[in-house]
N, C-alpha and C positions, 0 to 999 in steps of 0.2 A: 549272515545274521539269521537266516531262516532256521538254522539248527537250534538256535536259542529262543525261537518264538513259536513254540508249538502249543497245541491245545492243552497238553499236560502242564507246561510251564505256566500258561495263563490261569489255569485252575489253581495252581499253587500260589499265585499272586493274590487271590481274593483275601485270605486271612492276613496277609502282610499289609494290604491296603486298609483293611478294617483296623488293624493294630496301629498303623500310622495315623489314621484319622482320629481314632479315640485318644491316642497319646497327644496329638496336636491340640484337640479341643480341651483335654484335661489340663495341659500345661500352659496354654496360651492365656495371658491376662485378658485378651479380648473376649473370652468366653466365661469369665469369672462371675458375671452378674446373672441373676435369675432371668432377666429379660432386658431387651434393648436391641440395638442394631450393630451390625459389624460391616465394615467396608469389604465386601466380597472381592472387589477388584484388587485388593491388597492380599487378602487371605488365600484365595484360590490359587494364584500362581505359586505362592510359597508352599502350600500344601501339596500341589501337584508335583512340584520339584521333589519334595520329600517322598511321595509315593512312587513317582517314576524312578527316582534314584534307588529306592529300596527294592523295587520289584525288578526292574530291568538291569540294574547295575550291581546290586548286592549290598549286604549289610555293611561291609567295610567302606564302601563308597558313601552309603547313607550316613554313617557315623561322622564323616567329615563334612557333610553338607549342613550348613546352617543358613540363617537368613542372609548371610553375606553371599552365599552361593546363589540364592534367588536373585540378588542384586546383580551379580556377575552375569547370570543368565539373561536378566532384563537388558543389560548393556549389550550383550551379544545379540539378542533378539532385535533390539532397536537399530542394529546395523543392517537390517534387511529392509531397505527402502529403495524405491526406484532410483533415486540419486546415487545410492551406494552401489547399485549394480552397474551404473554407467561410469562412476568414478570411484571404484573401491580403494584406490590409492590416495585419493584426495584427503588432506588433513582436516576434514570436518570433525568437530568435537565428538559426534557419535561414532565416527570411524576410529578415532583414537581410543574411545572407551571400548568399542567392539574388539579391537585388536588386543588391548590390554586384558580384557576378560577372556578372550580366546587363549592367549598365552598362559594365563594363570590356571584356567581350567585344564588345558592340555598338560601342563606340568603336574597337576594333581594326579591325572590319570597315569602319566609316565612314571611318577614315583611309585604308584601302586603296582603297575606292571613290573617294574624293576624288582620290587620286593617279592612279588609272586614268582618271578622267574628264579630268584634265589631259592625260594621254598621248593619249587619244582626241581631245581638242580640237586637239592639234597634228597630227592626222592619222596618228599612229603606230599600229601594230598591237601587240596584247599578245604577250608571249613565248609564252603558251599560252592556249587558250580553255577556261576552267573554268566552274564554276557561277556565280560572281560575274559574270563577263563575260556569260554567257548571260542572267542576270537583268537586268543593266544595259541590255540591248538588247531587253527585252520590254515589252509593253503589256498592260494589262487589256483585257477584251473591249470595254469602252466607249471604248478608245483612250487612256486615261490611262497615262502612263509610270509604271512602278513606282518609287515614291520610294526614295531611298537608304536611309532609315531602315528601311523595310519589307524591303529586300534584306538589310540587316544582321540583322534579326530572323529572316528566313527562313533565313539561313545558320546561325544558332544552332539553329533547329529542325531543319535538315538534319543538322547535326553530332550532335545528340541522337539523331535517328533512326538515323543511321549507326553511332553508338556502341552503341546497344542491340541492333541486329541483328547487328553484328559481335561483340559480347560473347557472344551466344547461340551464334553459329556457331563462334567460336574455342574456347569452353568445350567444346562437343560434339566438335570435332576433337581437342583436347588429351586429353580423356578416352579417346577411341578410340586415339590414339597411345600413351598411357601403357600400354595393354594390349597394345601391339605393339612391343616394343623392336627387333624385327627390321626393322621399317619405319623406325623412327627412325634 
């Protein structure tokens, strides 16, 4: 993944993040009033899923991500508890939701990879080169091509990592902005 996580790509993400946040605030009914309060515990995860998917995973992925994907992500994330690590196979309700979310998200990525492989087979170039494209063109040290299923799973892991770091960063920024109405 390091080939897709360079200083250059991170700089290119800034306008994409700004665009995602502005679009979210403009289109969300939560921000339609001139003043009031918003449940940030609900807004931030959804917004960071949108920004992480747009920057790390590309426009095509972002177009398919809706509030439903934020819920799938939540179900997946809730599968990471100490009990789940001890008994990942046990049919706890959160394990069932985790597994269903993982299958649905992995299938979304697999469908996109399949379409992209067909485009590449025709000799066409992608609209933009994102992390999926990067991984589709990588090999392991032993020369083995990275299998599509592993790419899909890596993309889920990348989304989770992007979500968690973004959540922490956004929460910190919003807390500081709340204390500075003059900056807001």
